[in-house]
C-alpha positions, 0 to 999 in steps of 0.5 A: 694478929700481928700489929699493923703499925709494926708491919708497916714499919718493918715492911716499908721503913728505912733501916735494918734489924739488929740481931741480938739473939746469941744463945748458949752456944754462941754467947761465949764467943760474943762475950770474948769479942766484947772483951769478956773472957770465960774466967769472968763468969763461973756459971751459965747464969752468970754468963747470960747475965753478962750478955743481957747487960751487954744487950741492954747497954746496946738498946739503951744507947742513944745510937740505938733507936727507931730512926735507923733500927727497925727491929731487934731479934732477942734470945728467949732469956733476953725477952724474959728479962727487962730493962729499967724495970720494963720487959725487954720487948716493951722497952724496945717498942715503947722507948726505942720504937724498935719492933721486937722479934724472938729467936725460937729455934733450939739449935741445929741437928747433925749435918745430913745431905750437906745441911743442918735442919732445925732440932725438934721444938716440942715446946714451940706452941707454948713459946709462941703463946708466951711471945704474944703475951710479951708483945713480940711481933715476929720470930726467927729460926736458923738452919744451915746449908753447907753444900749445893745439895738439892735434897738437903736444900729442899728439906731445909726450906720445907721444914722452915715453911712448915714451922713458919705456918705454925708461927703465922697461925699463932699471930706472929711473923716468921723470919725464915732463915736458911743460912748458906755457909760463906766458905763453901766452894759451891755457894753460888750454886747453893744460892740458886737452888735455895732461891728456887725452893723458897719461891716454890714455897712462897707460891704455895702460901694461902690467903694473905699469909706472909713471911720474912726471909733472912738470907746470906749475902749472895755471891751474885748480887740480886740473886734473891731479888725475885724473892724480895719482890714476891707479894708473900714476902714482907721484907728480906733481910741479910745476915752477915754470916762471918763477913766483917762489917765493911765486907758485909756492908759492901755486899749488902749495898749491891743487893736491891730490896735487902736490908741488914740483920747483922749480929757480929757485924753490928757489935764489932768494935764494942767493948765492956772496957769502953766508957759510955761515950766511947761505947756510944760513938763506936755503936753509932758508927756501926749503926750508921754504916749498916743503915747506909748500906741497907738504904743503898739497896 
């Protein structure tokens, strides 16, 4: 079962969730933005070692703690690694009072009907068991919606909730993440369809089942407020989706009941070349601005 103290913190605390879960496909770009180019590593293992060092530096910074950061989403390799001799999830909770989550999806299938559903996850049960043993509170899995396609959006949401129920049964809190691509012309229409499909799935949950939602910042403010207010939703968070931090924060502050779960917008401005004081100061500015936008709504 999920930890009640952590559930109360995530459900009612002031702050946001840090997304530190870049995986194989997105890691090179994240490292480039951090000032580390591909010629700095010669293998995937070296690449993942550098990104782990970056994440550890963020987590160990005096700007990163439970006063403003409620949770952090980890990549599996980050969960399997450690910080100062402790497993990463243990360090997050014991040293930072930050609730650990795990990215569990294995990437996206090819686009069909304007969407990309999740690739099969044959090893999910074993991964969930490992996550529980390592003190993980919840999970995250990301699908993508690139058109206002009723059939496609229905398929994305149905798959997310089907897998979400398996995650609940394993004793973890699922973050349902059907991302709407920010550049599409029919984004607002897609968001209205998505809201209706999610509500239908929430209404069908049984007993005391709850989920979290991670959604793209909408074109029309408070499009998703009925979902934030739904008794089956522990918390609704927003992804930055390619918006820069200022734009993401501005949009977030306009949406009641939504807090941030930013990745690129959180690490914007951080550099491997910064000394620790400059790194901490940059991260503190980022954390404070995202916190402010999260509590404004």
